[in-house]
N, CA, C and O atoms as CSV, one atom per row, in Angstrom:
chain,resi,resn,atom,element,x,y,z
A,1,GLN,N,N,-28.339,53.466,-5.702
A,1,GLN,CA,C,-27.608,53.339,-4.419
A,1,GLN,C,C,-28.387,54.249,-3.306
A,1,GLN,O,O,-28.672,55.446,-3.269
A,2,VAL,N,N,-28.612,53.118,-2.388
A,2,VAL,CA,C,-29.316,53.885,-1.065
A,2,VAL,C,C,-28.642,55.199,-0.746
A,2,VAL,O,O,-27.420,55.096,-0.849
A,3,GLN,N,N,-29.045,56.377,-0.399
A,3,GLN,CA,C,-28.260,57.375,0.360
A,3,GLN,C,C,-28.671,57.430,1.840
A,3,GLN,O,O,-29.877,57.562,2.050
A,4,LEU,N,N,-27.676,57.331,3.115
A,4,LEU,CA,C,-27.924,57.757,4.192
A,4,LEU,C,C,-27.353,58.813,5.001
A,4,LEU,O,O,-26.163,59.121,4.944
A,5,ALA,N,N,-28.123,59.314,5.683
A,5,ALA,CA,C,-27.608,60.461,6.532
A,5,ALA,C,C,-27.921,60.485,8.004
A,5,ALA,O,O,-28.989,60.191,8.542
A,6,GLU,N,N,-26.805,60.886,8.555
A,6,GLU,CA,C,-27.049,60.704,10.029
A,6,GLU,C,C,-27.047,61.928,10.638
A,6,GLU,O,O,-26.465,62.886,10.128
A,7,SER,N,N,-27.715,62.008,11.814
A,7,SER,CA,C,-27.687,63.068,12.896
A,7,SER,C,C,-28.140,62.976,13.936
A,7,SER,O,O,-28.802,61.947,14.073
A,8,GLY,N,N,-28.070,63.868,15.137
A,8,GLY,CA,C,-28.019,63.833,16.344
A,8,GLY,C,C,-27.068,63.907,17.448
A,8,GLY,O,O,-27.295,63.779,18.651
A,9,GLY,N,N,-25.713,64.187,16.709
A,9,GLY,CA,C,-24.520,64.168,17.381
A,9,GLY,C,C,-24.323,65.509,18.148
A,9,GLY,O,O,-24.991,66.484,17.807
A,10,GLY,N,N,-23.554,65.581,19.032
A,10,GLY,CA,C,-23.173,66.759,19.871
A,10,GLY,C,C,-22.297,66.432,20.910
A,10,GLY,O,O,-21.701,65.357,20.970
A,11,LEU,N,N,-22.175,67.650,22.018
A,11,LEU,CA,C,-21.269,67.420,23.156
A,11,LEU,C,C,-21.968,67.248,24.228
A,11,LEU,O,O,-22.654,68.171,24.667
A,12,VAL,N,N,-21.922,66.224,24.737
A,12,VAL,CA,C,-22.467,65.806,26.150
A,12,VAL,C,C,-21.475,65.579,27.452
A,12,VAL,O,O,-20.316,65.174,27.367
A,13,GLN,N,N,-22.030,65.855,28.436
A,13,GLN,CA,C,-21.242,65.196,29.486
A,13,GLN,C,C,-20.847,63.811,29.590
A,13,GLN,O,O,-21.420,63.038,28.822
A,14,ALA,N,N,-19.994,63.343,30.377
A,14,ALA,CA,C,-20.054,61.953,30.741
A,14,ALA,C,C,-21.316,61.719,31.497
A,14,ALA,O,O,-21.828,62.613,32.170
A,15,GLY,N,N,-21.912,60.306,31.373
A,15,GLY,CA,C,-23.169,60.153,31.946
A,15,GLY,C,C,-24.348,60.476,31.262
A,15,GLY,O,O,-25.430,59.984,31.582
A,16,GLY,N,N,-24.223,61.194,30.431
A,16,GLY,CA,C,-25.183,61.883,29.573
A,16,GLY,C,C,-25.468,60.777,28.561
A,16,GLY,O,O,-24.857,59.715,28.436
A,17,SER,N,N,-26.726,61.318,27.717
A,17,SER,CA,C,-27.209,60.399,26.637
A,17,SER,C,C,-27.588,61.402,25.167
A,17,SER,O,O,-27.930,62.584,25.189
A,18,LEU,N,N,-27.438,60.670,24.144
A,18,LEU,CA,C,-27.695,61.324,22.781
A,18,LEU,C,C,-28.681,60.374,22.136
A,18,LEU,O,O,-28.908,59.376,22.820
A,19,ARG,N,N,-29.196,60.434,21.203
A,19,ARG,CA,C,-30.002,59.546,20.104
A,19,ARG,C,C,-29.523,59.680,18.794
A,19,ARG,O,O,-29.994,60.685,18.263
A,20,LEU,N,N,-28.848,59.115,18.154
A,20,LEU,CA,C,-28.618,59.204,16.797
A,20,LEU,C,C,-29.805,58.630,15.839
A,20,LEU,O,O,-30.550,57.675,16.062
A,21,SER,N,N,-29.766,59.437,14.782
A,21,SER,CA,C,-30.881,59.169,13.820
A,21,SER,C,C,-30.090,58.654,12.349
A,21,SER,O,O,-29.029,59.194,12.039
A,22,CYS,N,N,-30.572,57.793,11.656
A,22,CYS,CA,C,-29.995,57.498,10.209
A,22,CYS,C,C,-31.089,57.356,9.399
A,22,CYS,O,O,-31.872,56.407,9.446
A,23,ALA,N,N,-31.156,58.402,8.569
A,23,ALA,CA,C,-32.283,58.403,7.600
A,23,ALA,C,C,-31.725,57.585,6.201
A,23,ALA,O,O,-30.539,57.499,5.881
A,24,ALA,N,N,-32.700,57.099,5.570
A,24,ALA,CA,C,-32.489,56.423,4.036
A,24,ALA,C,C,-33.059,56.907,3.028
A,24,ALA,O,O,-34.209,57.341,3.099
A,25,SER,N,N,-32.521,56.912,2.183
A,25,SER,CA,C,-33.293,57.673,0.737
A,25,SER,C,C,-34.663,56.566,0.166
A,25,SER,O,O,-35.490,56.881,-0.689
A,26,ARG,N,N,-34.601,55.205,0.923
A,26,ARG,CA,C,-35.669,54.533,0.115
A,26,ARG,C,C,-36.016,53.474,1.351
A,26,ARG,O,O,-35.267,53.485,2.328
A,27,SER,N,N,-37.089,52.606,1.317
A,27,SER,CA,C,-37.513,52.051,2.301
A,27,SER,C,C,-36.434,50.834,2.138
A,27,SER,O,O,-35.789,50.420,1.175
A,28,PHE,N,N,-36.542,50.378,3.747
A,28,PHE,CA,C,-35.509,49.262,3.897
A,28,PHE,C,C,-36.251,48.162,3.611
A,28,PHE,O,O,-37.470,48.078,3.760
A,29,PHE,N,N,-35.353,47.120,3.107
A,29,PHE,CA,C,-35.938,45.704,2.950
A,29,PHE,C,C,-35.924,45.081,3.964
A,29,PHE,O,O,-35.306,45.459,4.959
A,30,SER,N,N,-36.752,43.775,3.890
A,30,SER,CA,C,-36.411,42.730,5.274
A,30,SER,C,C,-35.097,42.121,5.267
A,30,SER,O,O,-34.581,41.528,6.215
A,31,ILE,N,N,-34.624,42.304,4.182
A,31,ILE,CA,C,-33.052,41.493,4.346
A,31,ILE,C,C,-32.004,42.319,4.598
A,31,ILE,O,O,-30.882,41.862,4.814
A,32,ASP,N,N,-32.318,43.874,4.594
A,32,ASP,CA,C,-31.216,44.856,4.895
A,32,ASP,C,C,-30.891,44.655,6.463
A,32,ASP,O,O,-31.714,44.487,7.363
A,33,VAL,N,N,-29.296,44.720,6.580
A,33,VAL,CA,C,-28.838,44.923,7.915
A,33,VAL,C,C,-28.102,45.998,7.796
A,33,VAL,O,O,-27.303,46.251,6.893
A,34,ILE,N,N,-28.527,46.988,9.227
A,34,ILE,CA,C,-28.260,48.061,9.362
A,34,ILE,C,C,-26.876,48.411,10.352
A,34,ILE,O,O,-27.132,48.305,11.551
A,35,ASP,N,N,-25.862,48.696,10.123
A,35,ASP,CA,C,-24.705,48.868,11.034
A,35,ASP,C,C,-24.633,50.274,11.588
A,35,ASP,O,O,-24.932,51.158,10.785
A,36,TRP,N,N,-24.254,50.685,12.941
A,36,TRP,CA,C,-23.558,51.712,13.207
A,36,TRP,C,C,-22.368,51.475,13.566
A,36,TRP,O,O,-22.134,50.546,14.338
A,37,HIS,N,N,-21.288,52.350,13.024
A,37,HIS,CA,C,-19.974,52.512,13.120
A,37,HIS,C,C,-19.538,53.517,13.893
A,37,HIS,O,O,-20.306,54.477,13.948
A,38,ARG,N,N,-18.138,53.623,14.756
A,38,ARG,CA,C,-17.779,55.053,14.994
A,38,ARG,C,C,-16.321,55.001,14.653
A,38,ARG,O,O,-15.706,53.937,14.593
A,39,GLN,N,N,-15.721,56.304,14.408
A,39,GLN,CA,C,-14.352,56.149,14.265
A,39,GLN,C,C,-13.531,57.503,15.170
A,39,GLN,O,O,-13.463,58.630,14.681
A,40,ALA,N,N,-13.155,57.280,16.055
A,40,ALA,CA,C,-12.199,57.893,17.164
A,40,ALA,C,C,-10.995,58.562,16.195
A,40,ALA,O,O,-10.561,58.111,15.135
A,41,PRO,N,N,-10.603,59.773,16.901
A,41,PRO,CA,C,-9.424,60.719,16.083
A,41,PRO,C,C,-8.210,59.343,16.265
A,41,PRO,O,O,-8.057,58.612,17.243
A,42,GLY,N,N,-7.639,59.338,15.249
A,42,GLY,CA,C,-6.441,58.168,15.036
A,42,GLY,C,C,-6.739,56.747,15.116
A,42,GLY,O,O,-5.855,55.899,14.999
A,43,LYS,N,N,-8.113,56.431,15.337
A,43,LYS,CA,C,-8.147,54.993,15.476
A,43,LYS,C,C,-8.850,54.175,14.187
A,43,LYS,O,O,-9.151,54.912,13.248
A,44,GLN,N,N,-9.097,52.995,14.049
A,44,GLN,CA,C,-9.619,52.839,12.754
A,44,GLN,C,C,-11.406,52.660,13.068
A,44,GLN,O,O,-11.824,52.477,14.212
A,45,ARG,N,N,-12.034,52.721,12.241
A,45,ARG,CA,C,-13.473,52.824,12.206
A,45,ARG,C,C,-13.900,51.420,12.828
A,45,ARG,O,O,-13.420,50.352,12.446
A,46,GLU,N,N,-14.745,51.533,13.712
A,46,GLU,CA,C,-15.179,50.094,14.549
A,46,GLU,C,C,-16.510,49.917,14.234
A,46,GLU,O,O,-17.119,50.837,13.687
A,47,LEU,N,N,-17.096,48.790,14.516
A,47,LEU,CA,C,-18.638,48.197,14.496
A,47,LEU,C,C,-19.048,48.431,15.876
A,47,LEU,O,O,-18.388,48.024,16.831
A,48,VAL,N,N,-20.201,49.124,15.989
A,48,VAL,CA,C,-20.811,49.616,17.430
A,48,VAL,C,C,-22.011,48.800,17.554
A,48,VAL,O,O,-22.289,48.417,18.690
A,49,ALA,N,N,-22.833,48.439,16.511
A,49,ALA,CA,C,-24.035,47.916,16.961
A,49,ALA,C,C,-24.864,47.842,15.597
A,49,ALA,O,O,-24.762,48.708,14.728
A,50,THR,N,N,-25.721,46.690,15.491
A,50,THR,CA,C,-26.176,46.071,14.325
A,50,THR,C,C,-27.711,45.710,14.379
A,50,THR,O,O,-28.142,45.522,15.517
A,51,ILE,N,N,-28.558,45.589,13.395
A,51,ILE,CA,C,-29.849,45.470,13.577
A,51,ILE,C,C,-30.479,44.751,12.432
A,51,ILE,O,O,-30.650,45.407,11.405
A,52,THR,N,N,-30.835,43.546,12.453
A,52,THR,CA,C,-31.352,42.931,11.105
A,52,THR,C,C,-32.719,43.504,10.943
A,52,THR,O,O,-33.343,44.247,11.700
A,53,GLY,N,N,-33.111,42.895,9.561
A,53,GLY,CA,C,-34.366,43.173,9.237
A,53,GLY,C,C,-35.671,42.560,10.403
A,53,GLY,O,O,-36.772,43.056,10.644
A,54,ARG,N,N,-34.997,41.263,10.984
A,54,ARG,CA,C,-36.263,40.738,11.872
A,54,ARG,C,C,-36.249,41.496,13.128
A,54,ARG,O,O,-37.106,41.225,13.970
A,55,GLY,N,N,-35.405,42.390,13.352
A,55,GLY,CA,C,-35.059,43.192,14.494
A,55,GLY,C,C,-33.972,42.756,15.345
A,55,GLY,O,O,-33.798,43.398,16.381
A,56,PHE,N,N,-33.041,41.560,15.036
A,56,PHE,CA,C,-32.125,40.981,15.979
A,56,PHE,C,C,-30.990,41.808,16.168
A,56,PHE,O,O,-30.383,42.180,15.164
A,57,THR,N,N,-30.558,42.198,17.431
A,57,THR,CA,C,-29.650,43.182,17.587
A,57,THR,C,C,-28.210,42.393,18.126
A,57,THR,O,O,-28.110,41.290,18.664
A,58,ASN,N,N,-27.237,43.296,17.805
A,58,ASN,CA,C,-25.854,42.994,18.437
A,58,ASN,C,C,-24.961,43.826,18.485
A,58,ASN,O,O,-24.790,44.488,17.461
A,59,TYR,N,N,-24.036,44.105,19.728
A,59,TYR,CA,C,-23.374,45.307,20.231
A,59,TYR,C,C,-21.924,44.722,20.379
A,59,TYR,O,O,-21.421,43.611,20.553
A,60,ALA,N,N,-21.583,45.772,20.253
A,60,ALA,CA,C,-19.924,45.737,20.640
A,60,ALA,C,C,-19.540,45.893,22.387
A,60,ALA,O,O,-19.821,46.830,23.134
A,61,ASP,N,N,-18.888,44.759,22.659
A,61,ASP,CA,C,-18.695,44.625,24.276
A,61,ASP,C,C,-18.557,45.981,24.772
A,61,ASP,O,O,-19.135,46.250,25.825
A,62,SER,N,N,-17.847,46.928,24.149
A,62,SER,CA,C,-17.453,48.256,25.053
A,62,SER,C,C,-19.025,49.051,25.173
A,62,SER,O,O,-19.228,50.004,25.925
A,63,VAL,N,N,-20.002,48.471,24.317
A,63,VAL,CA,C,-21.066,49.577,24.650
A,63,VAL,C,C,-22.530,48.808,25.021
A,63,VAL,O,O,-23.670,49.263,25.125
A,64,LYS,N,N,-22.012,47.504,25.166
A,64,LYS,CA,C,-23.212,46.543,25.489
A,64,LYS,C,C,-23.798,46.929,26.914
A,64,LYS,O,O,-23.041,47.124,27.865
A,65,GLY,N,N,-25.272,47.038,27.030
A,65,GLY,CA,C,-26.245,47.929,28.052
A,65,GLY,C,C,-25.955,49.125,28.177
A,65,GLY,O,O,-26.172,49.628,29.279
A,66,ARG,N,N,-25.512,49.767,27.352
A,66,ARG,CA,C,-25.454,51.551,27.308
A,66,ARG,C,C,-26.283,51.963,26.239
A,66,ARG,O,O,-27.217,52.761,26.312
A,67,PHE,N,N,-25.782,51.229,25.021
A,67,PHE,CA,C,-26.445,51.501,23.728
A,67,PHE,C,C,-27.668,50.735,23.176
A,67,PHE,O,O,-27.643,49.504,23.185
A,68,THR,N,N,-28.776,51.429,22.679
A,68,THR,CA,C,-29.578,50.557,22.157
A,68,THR,C,C,-30.076,50.891,20.440
A,68,THR,O,O,-30.400,52.029,20.100
A,69,ILE,N,N,-30.071,49.964,19.676
A,69,ILE,CA,C,-30.370,50.183,18.322
A,69,ILE,C,C,-31.735,50.024,18.003
A,69,ILE,O,O,-32.277,49.129,18.652
A,70,SER,N,N,-32.334,50.524,17.332
A,70,SER,CA,C,-33.811,50.386,16.715
A,70,SER,C,C,-34.086,50.762,15.131
A,70,SER,O,O,-33.422,51.568,14.479
A,71,ARG,N,N,-34.921,50.196,14.783
A,71,ARG,CA,C,-35.248,50.803,13.427
A,71,ARG,C,C,-36.787,50.831,13.080
A,71,ARG,O,O,-37.538,49.916,13.418
A,72,ASP,N,N,-37.277,52.137,12.264
A,72,ASP,CA,C,-38.701,51.986,12.045
A,72,ASP,C,C,-38.656,51.897,10.398
A,72,ASP,O,O,-38.104,52.741,9.692
A,73,ASN,N,N,-39.076,51.172,10.100
A,73,ASN,CA,C,-39.220,50.566,8.499
A,73,ASN,C,C,-39.916,51.370,7.878
A,73,ASN,O,O,-39.517,51.685,6.757
A,74,ALA,N,N,-41.126,51.942,8.370
A,74,ALA,CA,C,-42.173,52.478,7.959
A,74,ALA,C,C,-41.699,54.167,7.385
A,74,ALA,O,O,-42.166,54.850,6.473
A,75,LYS,N,N,-40.631,54.425,8.325
A,75,LYS,CA,C,-40.207,56.022,8.093
A,75,LYS,C,C,-38.863,55.746,7.618
A,75,LYS,O,O,-38.257,56.785,7.359
A,76,ASN,N,N,-38.075,54.476,7.382
A,76,ASN,CA,C,-36.856,54.606,6.548
A,76,ASN,C,C,-35.798,55.042,7.660
A,76,ASN,O,O,-34.819,55.652,7.231
A,77,MET,N,N,-35.864,54.825,8.944
A,77,MET,CA,C,-35.155,55.099,9.798
A,77,MET,C,C,-34.550,54.077,10.954
A,77,MET,O,O,-35.146,53.213,11.598
A,78,VAL,N,N,-33.248,54.451,10.988
A,78,VAL,CA,C,-32.535,53.646,11.889
A,78,VAL,C,C,-31.928,54.393,13.146
A,78,VAL,O,O,-31.302,55.423,12.898
A,79,TYR,N,N,-32.044,53.979,14.520
A,79,TYR,CA,C,-31.723,55.087,15.715
A,79,TYR,C,C,-30.586,54.280,16.512
A,79,TYR,O,O,-30.386,53.067,16.455
A,80,LEU,N,N,-29.915,55.198,17.237
A,80,LEU,CA,C,-29.096,54.631,18.121
A,80,LEU,C,C,-29.018,55.509,19.253
A,80,LEU,O,O,-28.583,56.659,19.209
A,81,GLN,N,N,-29.520,54.834,20.419
A,81,GLN,CA,C,-29.994,55.388,21.557
A,81,GLN,C,C,-28.493,55.121,22.572
A,81,GLN,O,O,-27.921,54.057,22.807
A,82,MET,N,N,-28.184,56.392,22.991
A,82,MET,CA,C,-26.636,56.134,23.597
A,82,MET,C,C,-27.048,56.972,25.303
A,82,MET,O,O,-27.459,58.082,25.642
A,83,ASP,N,N,-26.623,55.600,26.069
A,83,ASP,CA,C,-26.966,56.205,27.469
A,83,ASP,C,C,-25.625,56.091,28.151
A,83,ASP,O,O,-24.672,55.439,27.725
A,84,SER,N,N,-25.662,56.762,29.200
A,84,SER,CA,C,-24.323,56.491,30.450
A,84,SER,C,C,-22.972,56.643,29.366
A,84,SER,O,O,-22.080,55.796,29.421
A,85,LEU,N,N,-22.915,57.496,28.633
A,85,LEU,CA,C,-21.718,57.773,27.730
A,85,LEU,C,C,-20.379,58.315,28.585
A,85,LEU,O,O,-20.297,58.968,29.625
A,86,LYS,N,N,-19.459,57.808,27.767
A,86,LYS,CA,C,-17.944,58.016,28.235
A,86,LYS,C,C,-17.166,58.602,27.266
A,86,LYS,O,O,-17.166,58.439,26.045
A,87,PRO,N,N,-16.516,59.294,27.965
A,87,PRO,CA,C,-15.401,59.999,26.955
A,87,PRO,C,C,-14.873,59.358,25.653
A,87,PRO,O,O,-14.699,59.886,24.554
A,88,GLU,N,N,-14.618,57.822,26.136
A,88,GLU,CA,C,-14.265,56.960,25.193
A,88,GLU,C,C,-15.319,56.466,23.859
A,88,GLU,O,O,-15.141,55.639,22.965
A,89,ASP,N,N,-16.190,57.152,24.100
A,89,ASP,CA,C,-17.213,57.146,23.015
A,89,ASP,C,C,-17.176,58.102,22.049
A,89,ASP,O,O,-17.780,57.945,20.988
A,90,THR,N,N,-16.405,59.279,22.343
A,90,THR,CA,C,-15.925,60.249,21.522
A,90,THR,C,C,-15.693,59.653,19.884
A,90,THR,O,O,-15.005,58.644,19.731
A,91,GLY,N,N,-16.302,60.333,18.712
A,91,GLY,CA,C,-15.635,60.040,17.832
A,91,GLY,C,C,-17.197,60.370,16.540
A,91,GLY,O,O,-18.237,61.000,16.736
A,92,VAL,N,N,-16.775,59.726,15.461
A,92,VAL,CA,C,-17.653,60.211,14.727
A,92,VAL,C,C,-18.559,58.942,14.237
A,92,VAL,O,O,-17.937,57.998,13.750
A,93,TYR,N,N,-19.978,58.847,14.328
A,93,TYR,CA,C,-20.835,57.790,13.978
A,93,TYR,C,C,-21.407,57.857,12.643
A,93,TYR,O,O,-21.828,58.900,12.144
A,94,TYR,N,N,-21.411,56.868,12.151
A,94,TYR,CA,C,-21.835,56.284,10.764
A,94,TYR,C,C,-22.682,55.506,10.786
A,94,TYR,O,O,-22.648,54.696,11.712
A,95,CYS,N,N,-23.745,55.422,9.830
A,95,CYS,CA,C,-24.517,54.142,9.328
A,95,CYS,C,C,-24.173,53.559,8.092
A,95,CYS,O,O,-23.588,54.119,7.165
A,96,ASN,N,N,-24.579,52.387,8.141
A,96,ASN,CA,C,-23.942,51.779,6.819
A,96,ASN,C,C,-24.808,50.431,6.625
A,96,ASN,O,O,-24.853,49.545,7.478
A,97,LEU,N,N,-25.564,50.390,5.254
A,97,LEU,CA,C,-26.267,49.668,5.040
A,97,LEU,C,C,-25.387,48.180,4.666
A,97,LEU,O,O,-25.045,48.009,3.496
A,98,ARG,N,N,-25.101,47.294,5.553
A,98,ARG,CA,C,-24.296,46.135,5.101
A,98,ARG,C,C,-24.087,45.584,3.665
A,98,ARG,O,O,-25.076,45.148,3.076
A,99,GLY,N,N,-23.049,45.572,3.146
A,99,GLY,CA,C,-22.711,44.906,1.927
A,99,GLY,C,C,-22.976,45.890,0.778
A,99,GLY,O,O,-23.197,45.556,-0.386
A,100,THR,N,N,-22.924,47.204,1.273
A,100,THR,CA,C,-22.719,48.301,0.492
A,100,THR,C,C,-21.862,49.301,0.648
A,100,THR,O,O,-21.256,49.313,1.720
A,101,ASN,N,N,-21.595,50.305,-0.263
A,101,ASN,CA,C,-20.889,51.417,0.019
A,101,ASN,C,C,-21.405,52.658,0.562
A,101,ASN,O,O,-20.845,53.728,0.798
A,102,SER,N,N,-22.710,52.233,0.717
A,102,SER,CA,C,-23.884,53.302,1.118
A,102,SER,C,C,-23.361,53.772,2.701
A,102,SER,O,O,-23.466,52.994,3.649
A,103,TRP,N,N,-22.813,55.084,2.834
A,103,TRP,CA,C,-22.440,55.459,4.062
A,103,TRP,C,C,-22.850,57.190,4.248
A,103,TRP,O,O,-22.708,57.989,3.322
A,104,GLY,N,N,-23.280,57.499,5.365
A,104,GLY,CA,C,-23.683,59.049,5.534
A,104,GLY,C,C,-22.440,59.653,5.573
A,104,GLY,O,O,-21.392,59.083,5.270
A,105,GLN,N,N,-22.562,61.036,6.017
A,105,GLN,CA,C,-21.360,61.985,5.913
A,105,GLN,C,C,-20.829,61.931,7.831
A,105,GLN,O,O,-19.948,62.576,8.401
A,106,GLY,N,N,-21.715,60.980,8.330
A,106,GLY,CA,C,-21.270,60.815,9.898
A,106,GLY,C,C,-21.840,61.839,10.943
A,106,GLY,O,O,-22.466,62.749,10.399
A,107,THR,N,N,-21.796,61.890,11.874
A,107,THR,CA,C,-22.342,62.802,13.162
A,107,THR,C,C,-21.095,62.835,14.084
A,107,THR,O,O,-20.421,61.818,14.246
A,108,GLN,N,N,-20.782,64.061,14.711
A,108,GLN,CA,C,-19.849,64.091,15.628
A,108,GLN,C,C,-20.691,63.738,16.944
A,108,GLN,O,O,-21.853,64.086,17.150
A,109,VAL,N,N,-19.890,62.988,17.782
A,109,VAL,CA,C,-20.122,63.018,19.259
A,109,VAL,C,C,-19.217,63.424,19.837
A,109,VAL,O,O,-18.166,63.249,19.220
A,110,THR,N,N,-19.123,63.865,20.688
A,110,THR,CA,C,-18.053,64.458,21.792
A,110,THR,C,C,-18.435,64.035,23.208
A,110,THR,O,O,-19.544,64.513,23.447
A,111,VAL,N,N,-18.012,63.399,24.150
A,111,VAL,CA,C,-18.097,63.171,25.582
A,111,VAL,C,C,-17.190,63.845,26.305
A,111,VAL,O,O,-15.997,63.585,26.150
A,112,SER,N,N,-17.590,64.781,27.174
A,112,SER,CA,C,-16.657,65.276,28.005
A,112,SER,C,C,-16.375,64.959,29.441
A,112,SER,O,O,-17.400,65.024,30.120
A,113,SER,N,N,-15.519,64.703,29.974
A,113,SER,CA,C,-15.237,64.080,31.317
A,113,SER,C,C,-15.475,64.933,32.426
A,113,SER,O,O,-15.277,64.526,33.571
């Protein structure tokens, strides 16, 4: 089973940017779909962004135009560039290989107003 590890979270002021990274323990296959999810305190985990093996992307309406997901198959990495951050973006961010129980430990993002 592939192991995933997120990094890059932190504390940032509203309007700032962060870049999250997701490192995989094996090479991504062309069929692999990678999702970024987040979970705010007291709320359910929600899907934020998706990228397919061909590079097609999809975003939650709440982050569209502000977040960008990308992948580097040669490095077994997936990234989430987050710009124009808002306090409501606060939460623990996880990457997931869709269709598996492969989740990282998450990385905390806190956006102050």
